[in-house]
C-alpha positions, 0 to 999 in steps of 0.5 A: 229114228227116235227114242224116248228116255225119261231124261236126257241132259235135263230134257225130260219127256223129249224124244232123242234122235238116234240117227240122221237123214242125209238128203245128199246131192240130188233126189234124181235116181238117174243123176245119182247113178251118174254121180256114183260113177263120177265120184267113184272115179275121183275118189279112186284117183285121189287115194291112188294119186296120194298113195303113190306120192307117199310110196315114191317119197319113201322108196326114193332116197333122193326125195328124203328131204324136208320138203318131200317129207312134208309133202308126203304127210300132206298126201296122207292127210288128203287120203284121210280127208277124202275117205272120212265121208266120200265112201259113204256118199258113194254108197248112198247113191245106190241106197234109197234111205240115206241115214247115218247113226248119231255116233257116225254123224259125230265121228264125221264132224270130228274127223272133218275138223281134225283133217281140215285143221291139220292140213291148214297148219301143215300148209303153214309148215310147208310155207315155212320150209320154202321160206327157209329154203329161199331166204336162208339156204345155207342154214336150211338143213340145220334148221329143217332137220328131221327132228324139226320136221317131225315136230312140225307134223306132230304140232299140225296133228295136235292142233287139228285134234284139239280144234276138232275136240273143242267143237265136239265137246259141246256138240255131242251133248246137245239135245236133238229131239225132233228134226233130223234131216241134214241137207248135205251128203255128210254131217256138216257141223253148222247144219247139225247144230241147227237141228238142236232143240234149243237156241243155238245162236251162242254155239254158232258164234263159238263155232264161227270164232273157233274155226274162223280164228284158226283159218285166219291165223293160218292164212295170215301166216301163209300170206306173210311167208309168201310176201317175204319170199317174193320180196327176197326173190326180187332182190336175189336172182340165183340159180339155186333160188330159182330152183327153190322158187319153182315149187312156190307157185304149186304151194300158192295154188294149193293154198288158194284152192284150200282157203278159197272155199273156207273164206266163202263158208265163213262169210255166211257160216249158218246160211244155206245156199245151193253152192254149199254142197258144191263147196263141200264136194270140192273140199272133200273130193276134188281138193285131195285129188288136185294136190297130187296133180299140182305137185307131181305135174309141176315137180321134176324130181317127183316125176323122175322118181315115179318113172324110176319106181314104175321101171323097177316095177316093170323090170321085176315083173319081167324077171318073174 
C-alpha cells in the first residue's frame, strides 16, 4: 500500500510504504489452521503461567523476598514479550491478507527491543541476587533491600527503553518506497531495514553493534557471576548454601535458553535462514512459557504457595 507525497525526507517523486505484508510462517491453509490452535494454546499457557506467578508472589507473604520480587518482574516482562506480536500472528493464521500498518510495524520493533533489552538486564540483576545470597549471605537483606531491588528493576526497564529508542530513532525516518514484504510473522528490525530505499550497510553495522554489545555485556556479567558462585560453592558446603544454590540451575537454564538464540542471530544478523523463523517463534512464544515452567517446577516454595492459593480459592467457592 503506497502513497506518493511530493517529498519525503528528501526523497522526492518516491512512493512511500504505508503498510507491510507479513509472509508469516507458512502459506499452507491447513498448516495455518493447525498452527492457530497450537500457538493459541501456547500463548494462553504463557500468559496464564506468568500471571499466576505474579499473583502468587503478591498474595503470599513468604515470597516477599528479593529473589521472588525479581522473578515476578521477569514474569511480567515475559507476558509483555509474548503479547507484543503473538496475538497478531494467531489472528493472521485466519486471515488471507497478513498486513500491518507502518506505525504498527514500528511499534513491534520498539516493544521487541524494550522487552528483550529489559529481560537481559533483569537476568543480570537476578544473577547478582544469587551471588549476594550465596557469597555474602549475612549481608543479603541489607544489600538486596526493597529499594535496591526497585532500582535494579527500574534500571532494567530504562536500559531496555534507551536500547530500543536508539534503534527506532533512525529506523522510523528511513525511506521505504517500494518493497514491503517482511519474511516473518512480525516486523523484525534487520528484515525491515533491508527494505529501505538506500544502502543500509552502515545501519546494519549500527544495529549489530548496539544489540550485540548489550547482549555481550550482559552475557559476560552473567558468566562472571555464575563462575564466582560456583567457585564459592566449591569451597563452602553448608545447608544454607545448598538451598540458595538450588535455584541456580534454573537461572542458568533460563539464561541458556534466552541467549542461545541471540548468539545465533548475531552470528548472521542480516542473512535469511529458514531457522530464523523458528528462533523468532522460540523467542516470542516458547521462552515466556518455559520460564514459569522452569522456576515453578523446580522451586518448592513457589509450588507450596500456589497450592495454598488454590486451596484458598476452592475454600472460598465452597463457602459460597
